[in-house]
C-alpha positions in Angstrom: 0.1 0.1 0.0 2.7 2.5 0.9 4.6 1.9 -2.3 1.4 2.6 -4.4 0.8 5.8 -2.4 4.5 6.8 -2.8 4.5 6.0 -6.6 1.1 7.9 -6.9 2.7 11.0 -5.3 5.7 11.0 -7.3 3.8 10.8 -10.6 1.4 13.6 -9.6 4.5 15.8 -8.5 6.1 15.1 -11.8 2.9 16.0 -13.8 2.7 19.2 -11.9 6.1 20.4 -11.7 7.7 19.6 -15.1 5.1 21.8 -17.0 5.4 24.6 -14.4 9.4 24.6 -15.0 8.9 24.6 -18.8 6.5 27.6 -18.5 8.9 29.5 -16.2 11.7 28.9 -18.7 9.7 30.1 -21.7 8.5 33.3 -19.9 12.0 34.9 -20.5 12.9 35.5 -16.8 16.5 34.6 -16.6 16.3 32.0 -19.3 19.4 29.9 -20.3 19.8 31.8 -23.6 19.9 35.2 -21.7 22.6 33.9 -19.6 24.6 32.4 -22.6 24.4 35.9 -24.4 25.5 37.7 -21.3 28.6 35.2 -21.0 29.5 35.7 -24.7 29.2 39.6 -24.2 31.6 39.5 -21.4 34.2 38.4 -24.0 33.8 41.5 -26.2 36.6 44.1 -25.6 39.0 41.7 -23.8 42.6 42.4 -24.9 44.3 39.7 -27.0 48.1 39.0 -26.5 50.5 37.1 -28.5 52.7 34.3 -27.0 55.3 36.6 -26.0 52.7 39.0 -24.1 52.4 41.8 -26.7 48.9 43.1 -27.0 48.0 42.4 -30.6 44.2 43.3 -30.7 40.7 43.0 -28.9 38.0 40.5 -29.0 35.0 41.8 -31.1 32.8 38.6 -30.8 32.7 35.2 -29.2 30.7 32.2 -30.8 29.4 29.4 -28.8 28.0 25.9 -29.3 24.5 24.8 -28.1 25.5 24.4 -24.5 27.3 27.8 -24.2 31.0 26.8 -24.5 33.0 29.2 -26.5 34.0 27.6 -29.8 35.9 30.6 -31.3 36.5 34.3 -31.1 36.9 37.1 -33.5 39.8 39.4 -32.9 40.2 42.8 -34.4 44.1 43.3 -34.4 45.8 46.4 -34.0 47.4 46.0 -37.4 44.0 45.9 -39.2 42.8 42.5 -40.2 40.3 40.6 -38.1 41.2 37.0 -37.2 39.1 34.0 -36.2 40.8 32.1 -33.3 39.4 28.7 -32.3 39.2 27.7 -28.7 42.1 25.3 -29.0 44.3 28.2 -30.1 43.9 30.4 -27.1 44.0 30.5 -23.3 41.3 32.8 -21.5 42.9 34.4 -18.4 42.1 36.9 -15.9 43.6 39.7 -17.8 42.6 38.8 -21.3 43.2 36.2 -24.0 46.6 34.8 -24.9 47.2 33.0 -28.2 48.7 29.5 -28.1 49.9 29.6 -31.6 51.7 32.3 -33.6 49.4 34.9 -35.3 50.6 33.7 -38.8 48.7 30.4 -38.2 45.2 31.9 -37.7 42.5 32.3 -40.3 41.1 35.7 -41.5 37.8 36.2 -39.9 34.8 35.9 -42.3 33.4 39.4 -43.2 29.9 40.0 -41.8 27.3 41.6 -44.0 
């Protein structure tokens, strides 16, 4: 008897709680996508340094995968061209971003329209 009552209580709770959570997430109040865009915006304007510690530019955009992990950044270099830097090619530290590879090994960033 106890097991049936406990199972019924669990099912009832699940039926009530899951739709409520889904509705709260859809209402826009602190949704996951807002947090993800805030996290990406925090990358903008970070200084970018080469392997020797010389500032070479500034992050203008960060791109992320579906779970919010940064996949690459776009760097506006002080010399002019924008570069795309994959997440395996840089370290994100407390004072900015440091390249793990020489600047010559990076791809030119695609031009936005």
